[in-house]
C-alpha positions in Angstrom: 16.6 15.2 -71.4 15.1 12.0 -69.9 18.4 10.7 -69.2 19.5 13.9 -67.4 16.5 13.8 -65.2 17.2 10.1 -64.3 20.7 10.7 -63.4 19.5 13.8 -61.3 17.1 11.6 -59.3 19.8 8.8 -59.1 22.1 11.2 -57.5 19.6 12.7 -54.9 18.7 9.2 -54.0 22.2 8.1 -53.4 22.8 11.4 -51.3 19.7 10.5 -49.0 21.0 7.0 -48.6 24.3 8.1 -47.7 22.9 10.7 -45.3 20.7 8.2 -43.7 23.6 5.8 -43.1 25.7 8.6 -41.6 26.0 8.3 -37.8 24.8 11.4 -35.9 27.0 12.4 -33.0 25.1 13.7 -29.9 27.0 15.0 -26.9 25.5 15.3 -23.5 26.4 18.3 -21.3 28.5 18.2 -18.1 27.2 16.2 -15.2 26.5 17.9 -12.1 28.9 18.0 -9.2 27.5 15.7 -6.5 29.6 17.7 -3.9 27.7 20.8 -4.9 24.3 19.6 -4.5 22.4 21.6 -1.9 19.1 20.7 -0.2 17.5 20.4 3.1 15.2 17.5 4.6 13.9 18.4 8.0 10.5 17.9 10.1 7.9 20.8 10.1 8.2 23.0 13.1 4.4 22.6 13.5 4.0 18.9 12.8 7.0 16.5 13.2 5.1 14.0 11.0 5.6 16.4 8.1 9.0 16.3 6.5 9.9 19.3 4.6 12.0 19.0 1.5 13.8 21.9 0.2 16.0 22.0 -2.8 18.6 24.9 -3.3 20.8 23.8 -6.0 20.7 26.6 -8.5 19.3 26.0 -12.2 18.5 22.3 -11.6 15.3 20.4 -11.5 15.1 18.5 -8.1 14.2 14.7 -8.1 13.1 13.5 -4.7 12.6 9.9 -3.8 10.5 9.5 -0.8 8.8 6.6 1.0 5.5 7.6 -0.7 6.7 8.1 -4.3 8.6 10.9 -6.3 8.4 14.8 -6.3 10.1 17.5 -8.6 9.0 20.3 -6.7 11.5 22.8 -5.4 9.8 22.6 -2.0 7.6 19.9 -0.9 6.1 18.5 2.3 5.6 14.7 2.9 3.4 13.5 5.5 4.6 10.3 7.3 1.9 9.3 9.7 3.7 6.5 11.7 6.8 6.2 13.7 10.0 4.6 12.1 13.1 5.2 10.0 12.5 6.3 6.5 14.7 6.7 3.6 14.9 9.9 1.5 17.0 10.6 -1.6 17.7 14.0 -3.3 18.8 14.3 -6.8 18.9 16.7 -9.7 18.5 16.5 -13.4 21.6 18.1 -15.0 22.6 18.3 -18.6 24.7 15.1 -18.3 22.0 13.1 -16.5 20.7 12.4 -12.9 22.9 13.0 -10.1 21.9 11.8 -6.3 23.1 12.6 -3.1 23.6 9.9 -0.4 20.5 8.6 1.1 19.1 10.5 4.1 17.6 8.5 7.0 14.7 10.3 8.7 13.5 9.2 12.1 9.9 9.6 13.1 8.9 9.1 16.8 5.3 10.2 16.7 1.9 9.0 15.4 0.0 11.8 13.4 -3.4 12.1 15.0 -4.7 14.1 12.2 -3.7 11.5 9.7 -5.6 8.7 11.5 -8.8 10.6 12.4 -10.9 9.8 9.4 -14.0 7.6 9.6 -12.3 4.6 8.2 -9.4 4.7 10.8 -11.9 5.3 13.6 -14.2 2.5 12.5 -11.3 0.0 12.2 -9.4 0.8 15.3 -11.7 2.9 17.7 -9.7 6.1 16.9 -6.4 7.6 17.9 -4.9 6.2 21.2 -7.4 3.4 21.2 -8.0 -0.2 20.2 -10.6 -2.5 18.6 -11.0 -6.2 18.7 -12.6 -8.2 15.7 -13.9 -11.7 15.3 -15.1 -13.9 12.5 -18.9 -13.5 12.0 -19.9 -17.1 13.0 -21.1 -18.8 16.2 -20.9 -22.3 17.4 -24.2 -23.1 15.9 -23.0 -21.8 12.5 -25.2 -18.8 12.7 -23.8 -15.2 11.9 -24.5 -11.9 14.0 -24.4 -9.2 11.3 -23.7 -10.9 7.8 -25.6 -13.8 6.3 -22.5 -15.9 6.7 -18.9 -15.7 7.6 -17.5 -16.2 4.2 -18.9 -15.3 0.7 -17.3 -16.3 -2.5 -16.8 -14.1 -5.7 -14.9 -13.7 -8.8 -14.8 -11.6 -11.9 -18.5 -10.9 -12.8 -20.0 -12.9 -9.8 -20.6 -13.2 -6.2 -22.2 -15.9 -4.1 -23.7 -15.3 -0.5 -23.5 -18.9 0.6 -24.6 -18.4 4.1 -23.1 -21.1 6.2 -22.3 -24.9 5.8 -19.8 -27.1 7.5 -17.8 -27.4 4.2 -17.5 -23.6 4.1 -15.9 -23.3 7.5 -16.2 -25.0 10.7 -18.8 -23.7 13.2 -17.1 -21.9 16.2 -17.1 -18.9 18.3 -14.1 -16.5 19.4 -13.0 -19.1 21.9 -12.3 -21.5 18.9 -11.5 -19.1 16.2 -9.7 -16.4 18.2 -9.7 -12.5 17.8 -7.7 -9.9 16.1 -7.0 -6.3 17.4 -6.1 -3.2 15.6 -4.9 -0.2 17.7 -3.5 3.3 17.2 -1.5 3.4 20.3 1.8 4.7 19.6 1.7 3.2 16.1 -0.5 1.3 13.9 -0.3 -1.9 15.6 -1.9 -5.3 14.8 -2.2 -8.7 16.7 -4.1 -11.8 16.2 -4.6 -15.4 17.8 -5.5 -17.9 14.9 -6.8 -20.6 17.2 -8.1 -22.7 14.3 -4.7 -22.6 12.7 -2.1 -23.7 15.2 0.9 -23.0 12.9 -0.1 -19.3 13.0 -1.3 -19.0 16.6 -0.5 -15.8 18.3 1.3 -13.1 16.4 1.9 -9.3 16.4 3.0 -6.7 14.0 1.5 -3.7 12.3 -1.0 -2.8 9.6 -1.8 -0.1 7.0 -4.9 1.1 6.0 -4.7 2.8 2.5 -7.7 4.8 2.6 -7.2 6.4 -1.0 -7.5 2.7 -2.4 -9.7 1.3 0.2 -7.3 -1.5 1.0 -6.0 -3.1 4.1 -2.6 -4.9 4.7 -1.2 -6.5 8.0 2.5 -7.3 8.6 3.8 -9.9 11.0 0.4 -11.3 11.7 -2.5 -12.7 9.6 -6.3 -11.8 9.7 -8.3 -14.5 11.5 -9.5 -17.0 9.1 -10.6 -20.8 8.8 -8.9 -24.0 7.9 -11.2 -24.8 4.8 -11.0 -21.7 2.6 -8.0 -20.1 4.2 -5.3 -22.2 2.8 -6.6 -21.2 -0.8 -5.9 -17.6 -0.4 -2.8 -16.8 -2.3 -1.2 -14.4 0.2 -2.5 -13.3 3.6 -0.1 -10.2 3.7 -1.1 -8.8 0.4 -3.1 -5.5 0.1 -6.8 -6.6 0.4 -9.7 -4.6 -0.9 -12.1 -3.7 1.8 -15.8 -4.3 0.5 -17.1 -2.5 3.6 -16.3 -1.2 6.8 -18.5 0.3 9.4 -18.3 0.6 13.3 -19.7 -2.9 13.5 -18.7 -4.9 10.4 -15.7 -5.4 8.2 -15.7 -7.3 4.9 -12.2 -8.0 3.4 -11.7 -9.5 0.0 -9.0 -12.2 0.0 -7.7 -13.3 -3.5 -7.3 -16.9 -4.4 -6.1 -15.7 -7.8 -6.8 -12.6 -10.1 -10.4 -13.9 -10.9 -11.5 -15.6 -7.8 -11.8 -14.7 -4.1 -13.3 -15.1 -0.6 -15.1 -12.3 1.1 -14.2 -12.7 4.8 -17.0 -11.2 7.1 -15.8 -9.9 10.5 -17.6 -8.0 13.4 -16.4 -6.2 16.3 -16.3 -8.1 19.7 -18.3 -5.6 21.3 -21.2 -6.1 18.6 -20.7 -10.0 18.7 -21.1 -10.0 22.5 -24.1 -7.6 22.4 -26.3 -9.4 19.5 
């Protein structure tokens, strides 16, 4: 009886091993026909900066690739606040996998006033259709107008308000450091004149204020900075965290590395001249 039980278990074990080693065959369904994809990408009739995406391919889940991320909604609206040319891609998830249509280029010619009318945009630029000029918060005697110094130091778990000393940065005023201007006149424009750094000098480009993450980035021109600490910053074109932003003052965290940074303190030129 025992021998029979052993043989039975041995047979079952062999069957399980054989079963585990046998390859399973899986077959995907048919791939959707690209020529039969049906969709529409068009500006809203009420706001040309709102791009309306409409999928009309029956029985398929849409996959939209937009300048601001992906969407799987049958109908969605993407706000594009600034002028320029933007790429949109429509696709569907079919039984055989993802199928995408050719890229659609959407041209935006207008600046969306509503999108740039929050307090942060107004504090930085003066508001829609306006401009605002900023300077490093330091004078020719090494004093500051609003903050305790032009540059603070920080890192993971610490921050040092060092005031001012010549080793931190040279004393100087806007005539020696230069100015930088943010405006919302037709686009999100940025220009700066880094007088302390002749290799940078006068430059212009654009900027982006990321209000959801409280970050600022410039394109084509760098924020005003100094020749002492400035060269230690890893990337002046990176997204930089904003520590504070009011109508008069702007504090930007510029990373040396992931665990060490400088906090650059700026004031509006109007505030600088009136205090």
